C-alpha positions as CSV (number, residue, x, y, z in Angstrom):
1,M,48.4,-47.8,115.6
2,S,44.9,-46.6,114.8
3,N,42.9,-48.0,111.9
4,Y,41.2,-44.7,111.4
5,P,42.4,-42.0,108.9
6,L,43.7,-38.7,110.3
7,T,41.3,-35.9,111.0
8,K,42.1,-32.5,109.3
9,F,40.7,-30.0,111.8
10,H,43.5,-29.8,114.4
11,F,46.5,-28.0,112.9
12,E,48.9,-25.1,113.5
13,V,50.8,-22.8,111.2
14,D,54.2,-21.3,112.0
15,W,54.7,-18.3,109.8
16,G,58.1,-16.6,109.9
17,G,58.6,-17.6,113.5
18,T,55.1,-16.7,114.8
19,R,52.4,-19.3,115.4
20,I,49.1,-18.0,114.0
21,G,45.7,-19.7,114.1
22,F,44.0,-20.2,110.8
23,T,40.6,-21.7,109.9
24,E,41.6,-23.2,106.6
25,V,44.8,-24.0,104.7
26,S,44.5,-25.2,101.0
27,G,46.8,-25.7,98.1
28,L,49.3,-28.1,99.7
29,S,50.2,-29.8,96.4
30,V,53.3,-30.5,94.3
31,E,53.4,-31.8,90.8
32,T,56.2,-33.0,88.5
33,E,55.9,-31.7,85.0
34,V,56.3,-34.3,82.2
35,V,58.9,-33.8,79.5
36,E,58.2,-35.6,76.2
37,Y,60.9,-36.5,73.8
38,R,61.3,-38.6,70.7
39,D,64.5,-39.4,69.0
40,G,64.1,-39.2,65.2
41,S,65.8,-42.6,64.7
42,S,63.7,-44.3,67.4
43,P,61.9,-47.5,66.1
44,E,59.0,-46.6,68.5
45,Y,56.2,-44.4,67.1
46,S,55.6,-42.8,70.5
47,K,57.3,-40.3,72.7
48,Q,59.4,-41.1,75.8
49,K,58.1,-39.4,79.0
50,M,60.6,-38.2,81.5
51,P,60.3,-36.3,84.8
52,G,60.8,-32.5,84.5
53,M,60.7,-29.5,86.8
54,Q,58.6,-29.5,89.9
55,K,55.6,-27.2,90.1
56,F,54.0,-26.0,93.3
57,S,50.5,-24.7,93.8
58,N,49.8,-21.4,95.5
59,I,48.7,-21.9,99.2
60,T,45.7,-20.1,100.6
61,L,45.5,-19.4,104.3
62,K,42.2,-18.2,105.8
63,R,41.5,-16.8,109.3
64,G,39.1,-14.7,111.3
65,T,39.5,-10.9,111.0
66,F,40.6,-9.3,114.3
67,N,40.6,-5.6,115.3
68,S,44.0,-3.9,114.9
69,D,45.6,-7.0,113.3
70,N,47.1,-6.1,110.0
71,D,49.7,-8.9,109.7
72,Y,48.5,-10.0,106.2
73,Y,48.6,-6.4,104.9
74,N,51.9,-5.5,106.5
75,W,53.5,-8.5,104.8
76,W,51.8,-7.8,101.5
77,N,53.0,-4.1,101.7
78,T,56.6,-5.3,101.7
79,V,56.2,-6.3,98.0
80,S,58.0,-4.0,95.6
81,M,59.7,-4.5,92.3
82,N,62.1,-7.5,92.6
83,Q,62.1,-7.2,96.4
84,I,60.0,-9.0,98.9
85,E,60.1,-10.3,102.5
86,R,60.2,-14.1,102.1
87,R,59.1,-16.4,104.9
88,D,59.3,-20.1,105.6
89,I,56.0,-21.5,106.7
90,I,55.6,-24.7,108.6
91,I,52.1,-26.4,108.7
92,K,51.6,-29.2,111.2
93,L,48.6,-31.6,111.4
94,L,48.3,-32.5,115.1
95,N,47.0,-35.5,117.0
96,E,44.9,-35.6,120.2
97,E,48.0,-34.9,122.3
98,H,48.8,-31.8,120.2
99,E,51.8,-33.5,118.6
100,P,52.6,-33.3,114.9
101,V,51.7,-36.3,112.8
102,M,52.2,-34.6,109.4
103,I,54.4,-31.6,108.6
104,W,54.4,-29.5,105.4
105,K,57.4,-27.2,105.1
106,V,57.0,-24.3,102.6
107,K,60.2,-22.5,101.4
108,N,60.6,-18.8,100.5
109,A,56.9,-17.9,100.6
110,W,55.6,-14.4,99.8
111,P,52.0,-13.0,99.5
112,T,50.6,-12.6,96.0
113,K,47.0,-11.8,97.0
114,V,45.3,-10.6,100.2
115,E,41.5,-10.7,100.3
116,S,39.4,-9.0,102.9
117,T,36.1,-10.4,104.2
118,D,32.9,-10.0,102.2
119,L,30.3,-7.8,103.9
120,K,26.7,-8.8,104.1
121,A,24.0,-7.0,106.2
122,D,22.0,-10.1,107.0
123,A,24.9,-12.5,107.6
124,N,25.5,-14.2,110.9
125,E,29.1,-15.3,110.4
126,V,32.7,-14.5,111.4
127,A,34.5,-12.1,109.1
128,I,37.2,-14.2,107.3
129,E,40.3,-12.8,105.5
130,S,42.7,-14.7,103.4
131,V,46.2,-14.5,102.0
132,E,47.5,-16.4,98.9
133,V,51.2,-17.1,98.9
134,V,53.5,-18.3,96.3
135,H,56.6,-20.3,97.2
136,E,59.7,-22.1,95.9
137,G,59.4,-25.5,97.6
138,L,57.1,-27.8,99.6
139,T,58.3,-30.9,101.5
140,I,55.9,-33.3,103.2
141,E,57.0,-35.3,106.3
142,S,55.0,-38.0,108.0
143,V,56.1,-38.2,111.6
């Protein structure tokens, strides 16, 4: 076992059965909301705090823009009133042997925002596009 922390630059994303390369994934967080309650006959003059519903952050996926690749937009175009194509997304942090060491499983994701690259005449960078997805569950596994 290594005494060094994991590096974050070697990862892969399986999105609806397709493995796609991304430059950045952010928003992999889960939070438990706090429910406060105080019984009127309680001798304590403070509220009791209990765990409530889980809340999941939106996940942002960024990648380079490729000619004739409209996967983000095709998925986003499936959004209509009360109907959407939902996908499970699996994000894997990999070690030097390309084996997963951490796995994030995202349940029932769908795109809420698609952002094209910014354009700048004097820039010397790759065009980056992003998609922001909402979801109904995130589990984290350490392998």
